[in-house]
Structures are given as structure tokens and as C-alpha cells.
C-alpha positions as CSV (number, residue, x, y, z in Angstrom):
1,M,23.4,-32.1,-27.7
2,A,20.0,-32.7,-26.2
3,A,19.9,-34.8,-23.1
4,S,18.8,-38.4,-23.6
5,A,15.5,-39.5,-22.1
6,S,17.0,-42.5,-20.4
7,T,19.4,-40.3,-18.5
8,Y,17.2,-37.5,-17.3
9,F,13.5,-38.2,-17.6
10,T,11.4,-38.8,-14.5
11,Q,7.9,-40.3,-14.3
12,E,6.3,-37.1,-13.2
13,A,6.5,-33.6,-14.9
14,R,7.3,-30.7,-12.6
15,I,6.6,-26.9,-13.0
16,W,9.7,-24.8,-13.5
17,K,10.0,-21.1,-12.9
18,L,12.6,-19.0,-14.7
19,T,13.4,-15.3,-14.1
20,L,14.8,-13.7,-17.2
21,A,16.4,-10.4,-18.3
22,Y,16.5,-9.5,-22.0
23,D,17.3,-6.8,-24.5
24,G,14.2,-6.5,-26.6
25,G,15.9,-4.8,-29.5
26,P,16.8,-8.0,-31.5
27,F,13.3,-9.5,-31.0
28,Y,9.8,-9.1,-32.3
29,G,8.5,-9.3,-28.8
30,W,8.0,-12.1,-26.4
31,Q,5.3,-14.2,-28.2
32,V,6.3,-16.8,-30.8
33,Q,5.6,-15.6,-34.4
34,P,6.3,-17.7,-37.5
35,G,9.6,-16.9,-39.1
36,L,10.5,-14.1,-36.7
37,P,12.9,-14.0,-33.7
38,T,11.1,-13.8,-30.4
39,V,12.1,-14.3,-26.8
40,Q,9.6,-17.1,-26.2
41,G,10.9,-18.9,-29.3
42,A,14.5,-18.6,-28.4
43,L,13.8,-19.9,-24.9
44,A,11.8,-22.8,-26.1
45,E,14.6,-23.8,-28.5
46,A,17.2,-23.6,-25.7
47,I,15.0,-25.7,-23.4
48,E,14.6,-28.4,-26.1
49,H,18.3,-28.4,-26.9
50,V,19.2,-28.8,-23.2
51,T,16.5,-31.3,-22.1
52,G,15.2,-32.9,-25.3
53,E,11.6,-31.8,-24.4
54,Q,9.4,-29.6,-26.5
55,V,7.7,-26.9,-24.4
56,L,6.3,-23.5,-24.9
57,P,7.3,-21.4,-21.8
58,Q,4.5,-19.1,-20.6
59,G,5.6,-15.6,-19.7
60,S,4.1,-13.3,-17.1
61,G,3.3,-10.8,-19.9
62,R,3.7,-10.6,-23.7
63,T,6.2,-7.7,-24.1
64,D,6.1,-5.9,-27.5
65,A,8.8,-5.7,-30.1
66,G,11.7,-3.6,-28.8
67,V,10.5,-3.8,-25.1
68,H,13.1,-5.0,-22.6
69,A,12.8,-7.0,-19.3
70,L,14.7,-6.9,-16.1
71,G,12.6,-9.5,-14.4
72,Q,10.3,-11.4,-16.8
73,V,9.1,-14.7,-15.4
74,A,8.4,-17.8,-17.4
75,S,6.9,-21.2,-16.4
76,F,6.7,-24.6,-18.1
77,L,6.5,-28.3,-17.4
78,L,9.5,-30.6,-17.6
79,R,10.1,-34.2,-16.9
80,A,13.8,-33.8,-17.0
81,A,15.4,-34.4,-13.5
82,I,18.1,-31.7,-13.8
83,P,19.4,-29.5,-10.9
84,P,18.2,-25.9,-11.1
85,A,21.7,-24.5,-11.2
86,N,22.7,-26.8,-14.0
87,L,19.6,-25.9,-16.0
88,Q,20.3,-22.2,-15.6
89,R,23.9,-22.6,-16.7
90,A,23.0,-24.8,-19.7
91,L,20.3,-22.4,-20.9
92,N,22.6,-19.4,-20.6
93,H,25.2,-21.2,-22.6
94,R,22.6,-21.9,-25.4
95,L,20.7,-18.7,-25.4
96,P,21.9,-15.5,-27.2
97,A,23.7,-13.0,-25.1
98,S,20.6,-10.7,-25.3
99,I,18.7,-13.2,-23.1
100,R,19.9,-14.2,-19.6
101,V,18.3,-16.6,-17.2
102,L,18.8,-14.9,-13.8
103,S,17.4,-17.8,-11.8
104,A,15.8,-21.3,-12.3
105,E,13.8,-23.1,-9.7
106,L,11.1,-25.7,-9.2
107,A,7.7,-24.2,-8.4
108,E,4.4,-25.4,-6.9
109,N,2.3,-27.5,-9.2
110,S,-0.3,-24.7,-9.3
111,F,2.2,-22.0,-10.4
112,H,1.7,-20.2,-13.7
113,A,3.8,-17.3,-14.7
114,R,0.8,-15.2,-15.9
115,H,-2.2,-16.5,-14.0
116,S,-0.4,-16.5,-10.6
117,A,1.0,-13.0,-10.9
118,R,-0.5,-10.5,-8.5
119,S,1.0,-7.4,-10.0
120,K,3.7,-6.2,-12.5
121,L,6.0,-3.2,-12.4
122,Y,7.0,-1.4,-15.6
123,E,9.6,1.3,-15.9
124,Y,10.0,3.8,-18.8
125,R,13.4,5.5,-19.1
126,I,13.8,9.0,-20.6
127,W,17.2,10.5,-21.2
128,R,17.2,14.3,-20.5
129,G,20.8,15.2,-21.5
130,E,21.6,17.0,-24.7
131,L,23.7,14.1,-26.0
132,C,22.7,10.5,-25.4
133,P,25.6,8.1,-25.3
134,P,25.4,5.3,-28.0
135,W,25.6,2.6,-25.3
136,T,22.5,4.1,-23.6
137,A,20.5,5.1,-26.7
138,P,18.9,1.6,-27.3
139,Y,17.4,1.6,-23.8
140,V,16.0,5.1,-23.4
141,Y,13.8,7.7,-25.2
142,A,16.0,10.7,-25.7
143,C,13.9,13.8,-24.8
144,P,16.1,16.9,-24.2
145,W,13.4,19.5,-24.6
146,P,12.0,21.4,-21.5
147,L,9.4,19.5,-19.4
148,E,7.3,20.6,-16.5
149,I,8.0,17.6,-14.2
150,D,5.5,18.7,-11.5
151,A,2.7,18.7,-14.0
152,M,3.7,15.3,-15.2
153,R,3.6,14.0,-11.6
154,E,0.2,15.4,-11.1
155,A,-1.0,13.7,-14.2
156,A,0.5,10.4,-13.2
157,Q,-1.4,10.5,-9.9
158,A,-4.7,10.9,-11.8
159,V,-4.6,7.4,-13.2
160,L,-4.2,5.6,-9.9
161,G,-6.9,3.2,-8.9
162,E,-9.3,1.3,-11.1
163,H,-10.3,2.9,-14.4
164,D,-11.4,2.0,-17.9
165,F,-8.2,2.6,-19.8
166,A,-9.7,2.4,-23.3
167,S,-8.2,5.8,-24.1
168,F,-4.7,4.4,-23.5
169,A,-5.1,1.1,-25.2
170,A,-4.0,0.4,-28.8
171,R,-6.8,-0.8,-31.2
172,E,-6.2,-2.9,-34.3
173,P,-6.7,0.1,-36.8
174,D,-4.6,2.2,-34.4
175,L,-1.6,-0.2,-34.6
176,S,-1.3,0.0,-38.4
177,T,-2.4,3.5,-39.3
178,R,-2.0,5.8,-36.3
179,K,0.7,8.5,-36.9
180,S,0.5,10.4,-33.6
181,T,3.7,8.9,-32.2
182,L,6.3,10.8,-30.3
183,P,9.2,12.2,-32.4
184,E,12.3,10.0,-32.7
185,M,15.8,11.2,-32.6
186,T,17.2,11.0,-36.1
187,D,20.3,9.3,-37.5
188,S,23.0,11.4,-39.1
189,D,21.5,10.8,-42.6
190,G,18.1,12.1,-41.4
191,G,16.4,8.7,-41.3
192,V,14.2,7.9,-38.3
193,R,15.1,5.1,-36.0
194,E,12.0,3.0,-35.8
195,S,11.2,0.1,-33.4
196,R,9.6,-2.9,-35.1
197,D,6.1,-1.9,-34.2
198,G,4.6,-1.5,-37.7
199,A,2.0,-3.4,-39.7
200,S,3.8,-6.8,-39.4
201,V,3.3,-6.7,-35.7
202,A,0.0,-5.0,-35.8
203,A,-2.3,-8.0,-35.9
204,R,-1.8,-8.8,-32.2
205,S,-4.1,-9.2,-29.3
206,A,-5.4,-5.8,-28.0
207,V,-4.1,-6.9,-24.5
208,Q,-0.4,-6.8,-23.7
209,D,-0.4,-8.9,-20.6
210,E,-3.5,-10.8,-20.6
211,D,-5.9,-12.8,-22.8
212,P,-8.1,-10.8,-25.1
213,S,-11.0,-9.3,-23.2
214,A,-13.8,-6.8,-24.0
215,S,-13.1,-5.0,-20.8
216,C,-10.4,-2.3,-20.6
217,V,-10.8,-1.8,-16.9
218,R,-7.5,-2.1,-15.1
219,R,-6.2,-1.2,-11.6
220,L,-3.0,0.8,-11.1
221,L,-1.4,0.5,-7.6
222,S,1.3,3.1,-8.1
223,S,2.2,5.7,-10.8
224,K,5.1,8.0,-10.3
225,W,7.9,9.9,-12.0
226,E,11.4,9.8,-10.5
227,Q,14.5,11.9,-11.5
228,Q,17.0,9.1,-10.9
229,T,20.0,11.1,-12.1
230,P,20.4,14.5,-13.7
231,E,20.1,12.9,-17.1
232,M,17.7,10.0,-16.4
233,L,14.0,10.5,-15.7
234,C,11.9,7.4,-15.1
235,Y,8.2,6.6,-15.0
236,Q,7.3,3.6,-12.8
237,V,3.8,2.1,-12.9
238,R,2.6,-0.9,-11.0
239,G,-0.7,-2.6,-11.7
240,T,-2.6,-5.8,-11.8
241,G,-2.7,-5.9,-15.6
242,F,-2.0,-3.8,-18.6
243,L,-3.5,-3.3,-22.0
244,H,-1.5,-3.4,-25.2
245,H,0.6,-0.2,-25.5
246,M,-1.0,1.1,-22.3
247,V,2.2,2.1,-20.5
248,R,3.7,3.7,-23.7
249,N,0.5,5.6,-24.3
250,L,0.4,6.8,-20.7
251,V,4.0,8.0,-21.0
252,G,3.3,9.8,-24.3
253,T,0.4,11.6,-22.7
254,F,2.4,12.6,-19.6
255,L,5.1,13.9,-21.9
256,S,2.5,16.0,-23.7
257,V,1.5,17.3,-20.3
258,G,5.1,18.2,-19.5
259,R,5.4,20.1,-22.8
260,G,2.3,22.1,-22.0
261,Q,0.2,20.5,-24.8
262,I,-2.2,18.8,-22.4
263,D,-3.4,20.2,-19.0
264,P,-2.7,17.8,-16.1
265,G,-6.3,18.3,-15.0
266,A,-7.5,16.8,-18.2
267,I,-6.6,13.2,-17.4
268,P,-9.9,12.3,-15.8
269,S,-11.8,13.5,-18.9
270,I,-9.4,11.6,-21.1
271,L,-10.1,8.5,-19.2
272,A,-13.9,9.1,-19.3
273,A,-13.8,9.6,-23.1
274,R,-12.8,5.9,-23.7
275,D,-11.3,7.1,-27.0
276,R,-7.7,6.6,-28.0
277,A,-7.8,9.9,-29.9
278,A,-8.4,11.8,-26.7
279,A,-5.0,10.8,-25.2
280,G,-1.4,11.7,-26.3
281,P,1.0,9.9,-28.6
282,T,2.7,6.5,-28.1
283,A,6.2,6.6,-26.6
284,P,8.8,4.5,-28.4
285,A,9.3,0.9,-27.3
286,R,13.0,1.2,-26.5
287,G,12.5,3.0,-23.2
288,L,10.2,0.5,-21.7
289,F,11.2,-2.3,-19.3
290,L,9.2,-5.0,-17.6
291,H,10.9,-4.4,-14.2
292,S,9.5,-7.1,-12.0
293,V,6.6,-9.4,-11.2
294,E,5.0,-9.9,-7.8
295,Y,3.4,-13.3,-6.8
């Protein structure tokens, strides 16, 4: 049952900071959508159940349908005087198993999960083995074909710094009609496993992490490929902000480089084109993780 106001409420609201991990598979992304399960919606419901207060927690970034998080950060105001450890425990008891509160703490009054963030680190995981285990498949893009990794590393370095990333940003028509997506591994019946990124989710902001803006200029602080195990190849990118589908479009383009379909030296001209059609396909959502946020 929700806590009573007479028991827990204080006179002054305080800013709370939660660090979350979640499996994005069951959700239509972070942001609340009417009639659809979202991470923000599930967290808001759990907070209301535990404290009796209606809040809309603000995340550091609006992850898409099917995208996971290892260290998403959320902030919100509460009047409830509840110890942080108790709030963490109560929320985890109420939340579905696909969402875990890793930490709960009081923050400075000026703190905001998105506006206070200095940078975010995303990780995209690619499975290179011939057979992808079923317990791994929901969290990687299975890609067993030959890849020229050195060429992919060269391409990844070409996007470092501040650029106009319009060629790597989804556009509204792009979200509902574009067909140049990377091939999916098929089910035994030949059907294609699709993430929930179709027309129902299409009418979103063109910016994944930030408020809509006419500018597609972003700054990337690091961009690299790492062979973490013989089967697991990971792309890690750290930046001050990201456009909608930007990381997935970068990964799809780099994979096209690895397959010899795009020359690694073409990345500067792709950036200069400011045209989504100049870049490669969109990588599936399942391999993408919001790894961490720096404040």
C-alpha cells in the first residue's frame, strides 16, 4: 500500500537521483506513451505506490524501444522522508524484474538527470560466433559473417570530435518508411525477429537524448571497437549528446565498412552530405545499451 502523508511527508520536497538497469525488450522505450509499457511509466507507478506521490521521473536520455540500460539515471522531486536504502528496496519490490534500481540517493537541489549530464557512454554488442545462445540473443546483434575490424576502427575514429551528424540521425519519414536496415537473424519458421521500432513508435522526437532541436551538431569524445571475447565485439561511443538512432546508424555504417560495402575513408564525405541516405543501415535495437552517464 502507498505510504500515508501523515507518516512520511515533510514540508520541503527534495531531489532524488536513481541509477537504473533495465532490459528494454518488454518496453516501448523510456518515455511514457499512452497505453504502452515504458520504463518511465513503470518507475512512476512504483514511486506512487511506495510514497503516495505522483511524479514523472526524468531520465538522462530517452532510450528507444528494445534498447537496454546498465546505468540509466533518473531524477524527481519527493516530499516523502524515506531513507534511500528503504526507497531502493521498496521500488525493486514493486518494479518488474526487468527493471532494477541500482542505487537511490538524495541529490543537490540543482540536479537534473538530463540537464546536469556532462556525457553519456553507449555500448553496442555484436555476437561473432556461428551460434548465438538463446540467453544472449536478446542482448546482441548476431553477426557471424566476415568483417574487416581494422577498417571499422578507422571509420570509428573519423567521427570523433564535433560534427553535424544529420547523416546518422533518423528523420520522421525515415522512421516509418525506411527499409535499409541490417538483416535480422530469422526464427526457425523463417519469420524475422523485429524490435518494436515501427510506425507506432515512429512519431517521436528526432532527438534521442535531448529536446528537439534544429541542430544536428554533436560532439563525440571517444569512438572505438573492442574485441571483448572471441565471440563478442563491442562498439563504445561517448559523447555530450546523441540524436535519435544516431548510435545504431553509426554501427550499421561501420558494419557496412567491415563488409567492404563502404570505404572507411568515406566517413568524412558521409558526414558532409548531411543526408541519411548517404550512410549505412540502422542496427537493431537489441544490441544497444546506455552504459553510463557522467556528471
